[in-house]
N, C-alpha and C positions, 0 to 999 in steps of 0.2 A: 306207463305213459307212452313209451316207445312203441310197444306192441299196438296200442290204440292208434297211434299215428300211421303205423304200417297198414293197419286194417282199413284205414280210410283213404289210402293212396291208390286203391284199385281203380278209381275213376280216372286216374291219369292215363291208364291204358286205353280208355275209350277213344279219345281223339287220335292216339297213335294207331289203333286198329283201323279207324276210319280212314286215316291218311294212307295206311298200307293198302287197304282195299281200293282206294281211289287210284293209286299208282299201279295196281295190279290189273285194273280193268283193261288196258290195252293188251296186256299179255293174255288175258282170258279170251278176248275177241280174236287175237291172232291165232291162238291154239285151236279154238273151236272151228274157226274158218279153215284152218289148215287141214283139219280132219274131214271136212265136208266135201261132197261131190260138187261139180260145177253147177248142177241144177238146183242145189240147195242154197247157193250163195245169193243173198238178197239183203237189202237194208232192213226190210221188215223182219227178217229172221236172223239177224246178225247176233242176237243174244241167245238164240236157241241152240241146244246141244245138237251135235250131228246125229243123223239117224243110224249111222254105223261108223265104226272106227276105220278110217282109210289111211294107209301109209303110202299109197301111190303118189300123193302130192309131194310128200317129203322125198321119196325116191327120185321123182322127176326134177324137183328143185335141186337136190344134191348133184344129180348128173349134169345139170346146167351150170352149177356154181363150183363144182369140185376144182377145176383148174385155177379159178380165181381165189379159191380158199387157200390154196398153197401159195399163191402170190402174196396174200395177206400175211400168212405165217412167215414167209421168207423176208417180209418187210418189217413186221412189228418187233420180232425178237432182236435183230441187230439194232434197230432204232432205240428200243427201250434199254438194252444193255449198254450200248455205247454212250448214250446221253446220261445214263446213271453213273457210269464210270467218270466221265468228264465232270459231271456235277459234283461228285464226291471229292475229286481233286480240287476243283474250284472252291467248294465250301470249306475244305480243310485249310487251304491257303488263306482265304479271307477271314476265317475264324481264329486261326492260331498263329499265323505268321503275319504280323502287322508290318506293312510297308507303306512308303509314301505313295499317295494316290489311291489307297484301298477304299477310302470313303467316297471316291468318285467312280471307281470301276464297279463297285457292287451295285449302286443305283443304276448305272448304265446297263449292266447285265439284266437287272430286273425290269428295265424299261421294255425289253423285248417281249415280256408277258402281255403288254398292252398294245402291241402292234397288230392290227387286224390282218388276217390272211389276205383279204381282198386288196389291201393297199399296196402289197408288194408282189402281186401275182405277175405283172408284166416284167419288172426287172428280174424277178426270180426265173421266169421262163427264158429270158435273154441270157442270164448267167448260166443256166443249165445247158443251153445250146452252145455257148462259148467254150464250156469245159467238156463238151461231148457227153453229157449225162442226161440229156433230155430224152424222154420216152421209155426209160428203163427203171427198174426198181432201185438201183443204187442212188439215183438222183432223188427219189422219193424218200429213201432212208436218210439221206443227207439233210433234206428239208426238215424232217421230223427231229433229227438229232439237234440241229441248230435251234429250232423252235422249242425244244425241250430243255435246253441248257438253263434258261432262267429259272424255271420252277425246280429243277433238280439242284441247282446251285443254292437257291433259297432254302430248300429242305435240308440239305446237308450242312449248310452254314449254320442254321439255327440248331440243328442236332448236335454238331460239334461244339457249339458255343456252351452247351451244358456239360461238356467233358472238362474235368479239372485241368487247368493249364499246367499244373505241377507235373502231370504225367509227361507232357511234351518237354518241359524243362529238364526232367530227369533223364529222358532219352537223349537229349542234347548233351548232357553231362557225360553220358555213357558213350558219346561219339557218334550218335545217329544224326544223319543229315535230314533235310526236309522230306525226302522220299522215304528214307528208312523209318522215320518216326511215323509217317502215315501208314506204311506197310505193316509195321510191327505193333503199333499202339492203337491207332484208330480203326483201321480196316477190320480187325477181328471183332470189334464191338459195334460195327455199323450195320448188322443184319436188319434191325428194325427199320432204319432209314432206307435201305436198299429195297425192302419189300414195298414200302410206301411209294417210292418213285418208280419202281418197275411196274407196279400195278397201274399207277397213274399214267405212265407213258404208254404202256400196252393198250390201255383203254382209249387214250387220246388218238394214237396212231391207227388203231383198228377201226374206230368210228369215223375217221376222217373221210370226207368226200371231195372237198374242193381241191386240195393238193393232188389227190389221186386222179381225178378226172382231167386235170390240167397238165400234169407232169408226166403221165404214163401213156403209152400206146395201148390199143385194145388188147394185145396179147399179154400185157403186163398189168392189166387192171386188177386192183384189189377187189374183194368181194362186195364192198359197198357200191362201187361203180357198176359191177356186173348185176347186182340186185336191181339197181335202178333201170337197167336196160333189159330186164326180163319181161317188162310189160310190153305187150304188143301195141301196135299203132291203131288197130281197130277194136279188138276185143281183149280185155285183160282178164286172165284167169286168176281171180283174186285168191282162190284156194291155194294154188301153186305159189303165188306171190307171198302169201302169208306164211306158208311153210318155209319158203326161202328166207323170209325175214327172221323166222325163229332160228333157222340154222345159222344165219349170219350173226345173230345175237348170242348164240349158245356159248362160244368161247369166253367172252367177257362175263357172261352169267356164271359159268363154272368157276372162273377165277375168283369172283367175289363170294361164291358159296364156300369154296374150299380154303381160300386165303383171306377171307374177310376178317377173321379174328386177328390175324397177324397184321393186317392193314390198320385196324383200330389200335392194336398194341403199339405199332410204330407211331401213330399219331399221338397217343398218350405218352409215349416216351420222349416227346418233345420235338418230333420231326417237323411240325409246322407251327411251333411256338416261337414268338419273338423274344 
């Protein structure tokens, strides 16, 4: 009976395959256009394969985007790591150390997830100018750290909620304080949650455009802003633009290819469960 059911489940993969092909269409168009010469780029031939494989477009795009690529790397790693650490501490305190007002503080933190970027742009710019962080990467890192705290706190709070409270109580009996219990008990088993939030925060910060274009000066632009400004005012070299788009998307693509299994394991371990 079980084998018969398994043999009839093959049809489930048909809609999954169709969905995968649908989402891969932009990637296909981007790659084939990136390998084409300028004279081959046309709406009529956008689906056609290139006549020859050309890497000139990728070399030109990399030369234009290389300085901004390093700006993005110097921004996303601190933003992802700092927000993850702060979220883990917040989640630990809210999950295992009950205190008066915790039921108010936790929803207040989560409210930050629903505040649109556009609604706080003007006060954010004024704040960055007041603290002399406007125009540089540290200000952009700070913005992503603050905006990342709600989701990282939620992730770690729900992850730690599944850890038996008896472990924390036993550490308190042994003389551990609030930070010692976190360092010796919870932090060593937090790898799945850290993988989830770091990948999430890395992707969010890397793909951001609004904060990047508003808070940074041209010399500190991340790659998303530089990619937008690659287009000329009169003629757009779409083959170079598409090659640059692929290079800009490559880091997040590689992260999900090589760390996707750990991301799913972290989710199944309870990182996003209530």
